[in-house]
C-alpha positions as CSV (number, residue, x, y, z in Angstrom):
1,M,-15.4,14.4,-3.1
2,T,-16.0,13.3,0.5
3,L,-13.7,10.8,2.0
4,Y,-13.7,9.0,5.4
5,L,-10.7,8.0,7.4
6,S,-11.5,5.1,9.8
7,R,-9.8,2.9,12.4
8,L,-11.3,-0.5,12.7
9,T,-10.3,-2.7,15.7
10,L,-11.1,-6.3,16.0
11,R,-13.1,-7.2,19.2
12,R,-11.2,-9.2,21.8
13,T,-14.3,-11.0,23.0
14,A,-14.3,-14.8,23.1
15,P,-16.3,-15.4,19.9
16,T,-14.0,-13.2,17.9
17,A,-10.9,-14.6,19.6
18,A,-12.1,-18.1,18.5
19,L,-12.1,-16.9,14.9
20,K,-8.6,-15.4,15.1
21,P,-6.9,-18.2,13.1
22,L,-9.3,-17.4,10.3
23,L,-9.4,-13.6,10.6
24,D,-5.7,-13.1,11.2
25,P,-3.7,-16.1,10.3
26,P,0.1,-16.1,11.0
27,E,1.2,-16.8,7.4
28,P,1.5,-13.5,5.6
29,G,-0.1,-14.6,2.3
30,Q,-3.0,-16.2,4.0
31,A,-3.3,-13.1,6.3
32,A,-3.5,-10.8,3.2
33,D,-6.3,-12.9,1.7
34,A,-8.2,-13.1,5.1
35,H,-7.9,-9.3,5.7
36,H,-9.0,-8.6,2.1
37,R,-12.2,-10.6,2.8
38,L,-12.6,-9.0,6.2
39,M,-12.5,-5.5,4.7
40,W,-15.1,-6.4,2.1
41,S,-17.3,-7.5,4.9
42,V,-17.7,-3.9,6.1
43,F,-17.6,-2.2,2.6
44,S,-19.6,-4.5,0.3
45,D,-23.3,-3.6,-0.2
46,G,-24.0,-5.8,-3.2
47,A,-22.5,-8.2,-5.7
48,G,-21.8,-5.4,-8.2
49,R,-19.9,-3.1,-5.8
50,E,-16.5,-2.1,-7.0
51,R,-13.8,-1.3,-4.5
52,D,-13.8,2.3,-3.4
53,F,-11.6,2.1,-0.4
54,L,-8.0,1.7,0.7
55,W,-6.8,-0.2,3.8
56,R,-3.7,-1.2,5.7
57,Y,-3.3,-3.5,8.7
58,D,-1.1,-2.5,11.6
59,G,-0.3,-6.0,12.9
60,R,-2.1,-5.4,16.2
61,G,-5.7,-6.1,15.3
62,R,-6.3,-2.7,13.8
63,F,-7.1,-1.6,10.3
64,F,-6.9,1.9,8.8
65,T,-9.2,2.7,5.9
66,L,-9.7,5.6,3.5
67,S,-13.0,5.3,1.7
68,A,-15.7,7.0,-0.3
69,R,-18.3,5.5,2.1
70,A,-18.2,5.0,5.8
71,P,-17.7,1.3,6.7
72,T,-20.7,-0.5,8.0
73,M,-20.9,-1.9,11.5
74,S,-19.9,-5.5,12.2
75,D,-20.0,-7.7,15.3
76,L,-16.3,-8.6,14.6
77,F,-15.2,-5.1,15.3
78,Q,-15.4,-2.6,18.1
79,P,-17.4,0.5,17.1
80,H,-15.6,2.1,14.2
81,E,-13.7,5.4,14.7
82,T,-14.5,7.3,11.6
83,K,-14.1,11.0,10.7
84,V,-14.4,13.0,7.5
85,F,-11.1,13.3,5.7
86,E,-10.8,16.8,4.3
87,P,-7.2,18.2,4.9
88,R,-6.8,21.8,3.9
89,L,-3.6,21.8,2.0
90,K,-1.7,24.5,0.1
91,I,1.5,24.6,-2.0
92,G,4.5,24.3,0.2
93,D,2.9,22.4,3.1
94,R,5.2,19.9,4.7
95,L,3.8,16.5,5.6
96,G,5.2,13.4,7.2
97,F,4.0,10.2,5.5
98,K,3.7,6.5,6.1
99,L,3.1,4.2,3.2
100,R,2.9,0.5,2.6
101,V,3.2,0.0,-1.1
102,N,3.6,-2.6,-3.9
103,A,5.9,-0.5,-6.1
104,T,6.5,-1.6,-9.6
105,K,7.7,-0.3,-12.9
106,D,7.4,-1.3,-16.6
107,R,10.2,-3.3,-18.2
108,A,10.4,-4.3,-21.8
109,A,9.6,-8.0,-22.2
110,A,10.8,-8.2,-25.8
111,R,14.1,-6.6,-26.7
112,R,13.9,-7.2,-30.5
113,G,12.0,-5.4,-33.1
114,P,10.9,-1.8,-33.4
115,K,10.5,0.0,-30.1
116,S,6.8,0.6,-30.7
117,E,6.2,-3.2,-30.9
118,R,7.9,-4.1,-27.6
119,R,5.7,-5.6,-24.9
120,H,6.1,-4.5,-21.3
121,R,5.5,-6.2,-18.0
122,R,5.3,-5.0,-14.5
123,V,8.3,-5.8,-12.3
124,D,8.9,-5.2,-8.6
125,I,11.4,-2.3,-8.2
126,V,13.4,-4.0,-5.5
127,M,13.7,-7.4,-7.2
128,D,14.4,-5.8,-10.5
129,G,17.2,-3.8,-8.8
130,L,18.6,-7.0,-7.2
131,H,18.7,-8.7,-10.6
132,R,20.7,-5.9,-12.0
133,A,23.0,-5.3,-9.1
134,A,26.3,-7.0,-8.4
135,A,28.3,-6.5,-5.2
136,A,30.6,-9.3,-4.0
137,D,31.7,-7.5,-0.9
138,V,28.3,-7.4,0.8
139,T,25.7,-10.0,1.9
140,R,22.5,-10.4,0.0
141,A,20.6,-8.9,2.9
142,D,22.8,-5.8,2.9
143,L,22.6,-5.5,-0.9
144,R,18.8,-5.8,-0.7
145,D,18.7,-3.0,1.8
146,R,20.8,-0.7,-0.4
147,V,18.8,-1.5,-3.5
148,A,15.5,-1.0,-1.6
149,E,16.6,2.4,-0.4
150,A,17.7,3.6,-3.8
151,A,14.8,2.1,-5.7
152,A,12.2,3.5,-3.2
153,A,13.7,7.0,-3.4
154,E,13.6,7.0,-7.2
155,W,10.1,5.6,-7.2
156,M,8.9,8.3,-4.9
157,K,10.4,11.0,-7.0
158,R,8.5,9.6,-10.0
159,Q,5.3,9.4,-8.0
160,G,5.7,13.0,-6.7
161,A,6.3,14.4,-10.2
162,A,2.9,13.0,-11.4
163,R,0.9,13.3,-8.2
164,G,1.4,16.8,-6.8
165,F,4.3,16.5,-4.2
166,E,8.0,16.5,-3.9
167,P,9.6,13.9,-1.6
168,R,12.0,15.3,0.9
169,L,13.0,12.2,2.8
170,T,12.2,8.5,2.0
171,T,13.2,5.8,4.4
172,V,12.6,2.1,4.0
173,E,11.4,0.6,7.2
174,G,11.1,-2.9,5.7
175,Y,10.8,-4.9,2.6
176,S,9.1,-8.3,2.4
177,T,7.4,-10.6,-0.1
178,I,4.2,-12.5,0.3
179,N,2.8,-15.3,-1.8
180,L,-1.0,-15.1,-2.1
181,G,-1.3,-18.7,-3.1
182,R,-4.9,-18.5,-4.0
183,Q,-6.2,-21.0,-6.5
184,R,-7.1,-18.4,-9.1
185,R,-3.8,-16.5,-8.5
186,Q,-1.5,-19.5,-7.8
187,G,2.0,-18.4,-7.0
188,A,1.2,-14.6,-7.2
189,T,4.0,-13.0,-5.3
190,L,3.9,-9.4,-4.1
191,G,6.9,-7.3,-3.0
192,I,5.9,-4.9,-0.2
193,L,7.8,-1.8,0.9
194,D,7.1,0.0,4.2
195,L,8.1,3.6,3.7
196,V,8.2,6.6,6.0
197,G,9.4,10.1,5.3
198,S,8.4,13.6,4.5
199,L,7.2,15.5,1.5
200,E,6.2,18.9,0.3
201,V,2.9,19.6,-1.5
202,T,3.3,21.1,-4.9
203,S,-0.3,20.7,-6.2
204,P,-2.9,20.3,-3.5
205,D,-5.7,19.1,-5.7
206,T,-3.5,16.6,-7.6
207,F,-2.1,15.3,-4.3
208,L,-5.5,14.8,-2.7
209,T,-6.8,13.0,-5.8
210,A,-3.7,10.7,-5.5
211,L,-4.4,10.1,-1.8
212,A,-7.9,9.0,-2.6
213,G,-6.8,6.6,-5.4
214,G,-3.8,5.2,-3.6
215,F,-0.3,4.5,-4.7
216,G,1.3,1.6,-6.5
217,R,-0.5,-1.7,-7.1
218,A,-2.0,-4.5,-5.0
219,K,-4.4,-2.1,-3.3
220,A,-6.9,-4.9,-2.7
221,W,-4.3,-6.6,-0.5
222,G,-3.6,-3.8,1.9
223,C,-1.2,-1.6,-0.1
224,G,-1.4,2.0,-1.4
225,L,-2.9,3.9,1.6
226,M,-0.7,6.9,2.5
227,L,-1.2,8.2,6.0
228,I,-0.1,11.8,6.4
229,R,0.5,14.3,9.3
230,R,1.6,17.9,9.3
231,I,5.2,18.7,10.3
232,P,6.9,22.0,10.8
């Protein structure tokens, strides 16, 4: 499986600058939708194309993508910086990571009846933790930070057990929510965690497959791409 890691930078020419309110609007939900469309402009090659790429925006006019195909050129971007992504990993390798993720878990939606008949729904791990937590001696912001750190660490442990790595350190750089507000997804709210840390590879093939597929949900909206680097 060949993958391509690319950095796409919006041009700063006058024509592109004039389109900035459309390409990179200030409201987070609108920006996620605009960036989603912008990424498809360099990866779509037909109406039937299914998404085979991950992406994230760095907030400074740059997008990072991991894809099964190299992105096509566009007048909206500077020449793409693209290289084949084929890290040589072995068991025990230590990696630093950076991950923007919509992390969720299943929670029973029906508490009555036999366990086999219970329905489940996806819930955001931070909001779910806040609903369950109670701490009168701290502000809601402080409580959210505590819940986010604990929930993210536990979520990464579960991810690692299934995807070929063991987290060594997980730090929450930020947590935010965005409302996509699109007509067909009216009111769809995403919780987004920005995580950094380190991990140890336990199964190289499993981990590489996970990198290609992405982590968590909302991958179409700029989540799920894990950026990695080697560390001592």
